[in-house]
C-alpha positions in Angstrom: 0.0 -0.1 0.0 2.7 2.5 0.8 5.0 1.9 -2.1 1.9 2.1 -4.2 1.3 5.7 -2.8 4.6 6.6 -3.9 4.4 5.6 -7.4 0.7 6.8 -7.8 2.1 10.5 -6.4 4.8 10.4 -9.1 2.5 9.3 -11.7 0.1 12.1 -10.5 2.8 14.6 -11.2 3.5 15.2 -7.4 7.2 16.4 -7.0 9.7 13.7 -5.5 10.2 15.2 -2.2 6.3 15.7 -1.6 6.1 12.0 -2.5 8.6 10.9 -0.4 6.9 12.8 2.4 3.4 11.3 1.7 5.1 7.9 1.7 6.7 8.6 5.1 3.2 9.7 6.7 1.7 6.6 5.4 4.5 4.3 6.8 4.5 5.6 10.3 0.6 5.9 10.5 0.6 2.1 9.4 3.0 1.1 12.1 1.2 3.2 14.7 -2.1 1.5 13.7 0.0 -2.1 13.7 0.3 -1.5 17.3 -3.3 -1.0 18.0 -4.2 -4.3 15.7 -1.4 -6.3 17.8 -2.9 -5.5 21.1 -5.3 -8.3 20.8 -4.7 -11.9 19.2 -8.6 -12.0 18.2 -9.9 -10.1 15.2 -12.2 -7.0 15.6 -11.7 -3.5 15.7 -13.4 -2.8 19.1 -10.9 -5.2 20.6 -7.9 -3.1 19.7 -9.5 0.2 20.3 -10.8 -0.4 24.0 -8.9 -0.8 27.2 -6.0 0.9 26.1 -3.1 1.5 28.5 -1.1 4.9 29.4 2.0 3.3 27.5 0.1 2.7 24.3 -1.6 6.2 24.3 1.7 8.0 25.1 3.7 6.0 22.3 1.0 7.0 20.0 0.9 10.5 21.0 4.5 10.8 20.6 4.4 9.3 17.3 1.7 11.6 15.8 3.9 14.6 17.6 7.2 13.5 15.9 5.2 12.8 12.5 4.1 16.3 12.5 7.4 18.0 13.5 9.5 16.0 11.2 7.0 17.1 8.3 6.0 20.7 9.0 8.9 22.1 10.9 11.5 23.4 7.8 14.6 22.7 9.6 13.7 19.3 10.7 11.9 18.4 7.3 15.0 19.6 5.6 17.4 16.9 7.4 15.0 14.1 6.0 14.7 15.8 2.4 10.8 16.3 2.8 8.9 18.8 1.4 5.7 20.5 2.9 2.6 18.9 2.0 -0.9 20.5 1.6 -3.6 19.3 4.1 -5.1 17.1 1.2 -2.0 15.4 0.6 -1.3 14.8 4.3 -4.5 13.6 5.0 -4.5 11.3 1.9 -1.4 9.6 3.2 -2.5 9.4 6.8 -5.8 7.9 5.7 -3.9 5.1 3.5 -1.6 4.4 6.5 -4.8 4.2 8.6 -6.4 1.8 6.1 -3.7 -0.7 6.8 -5.6 -1.5 10.0 -8.2 -3.1 7.7 -5.6 -5.4 6.2 -4.1 -6.3 9.7 -7.4 -7.2 11.0 -8.3 -9.1 8.1 -5.1 -11.2 8.6 -6.0 -11.8 11.9 -9.6 -12.7 10.9 -8.5 -15.5 8.6 -6.0 -16.8 10.9 -8.8 -17.3 13.6 -11.2 -19.1 11.0 -8.1 -21.5 10.0 -7.8 -20.0 6.6 -4.6 -20.0 4.8 
C-alpha cells in the first residue's frame, strides 16, 4: 500500500520530495495502527481500540507529534529531504496508512478461521 502511494503520487505529477513525505506519513501511520491491531490476538477493531493503557497512548501521541514535527517544521524536514504537504496530501497519506488497519485485522480474522 505504501509503495503504491509513492508511485501513484509520482504518476500524478507530485514532486519527488512531496511523494517521499507522503510515503513516510503513510508508513508511520501504518506502523502506529499495527500497534493497535497487535494489542489483541483476536480479530475485531473494537478489541484493538478498547481498554488501552497509558504506555500505548503515550507512544501513539509521541509518534503523531514526531510525525507532525518532521513533516511541518522546515529545519527538521530538510534533514529528511521532505517537502511541505498541502492538508489534502497529508490527510490522504494518513488515511492510506490508517487503512492498513483493515488489512491487519483481515489477516487476524482469516487466521482465527483457520484459513490460509
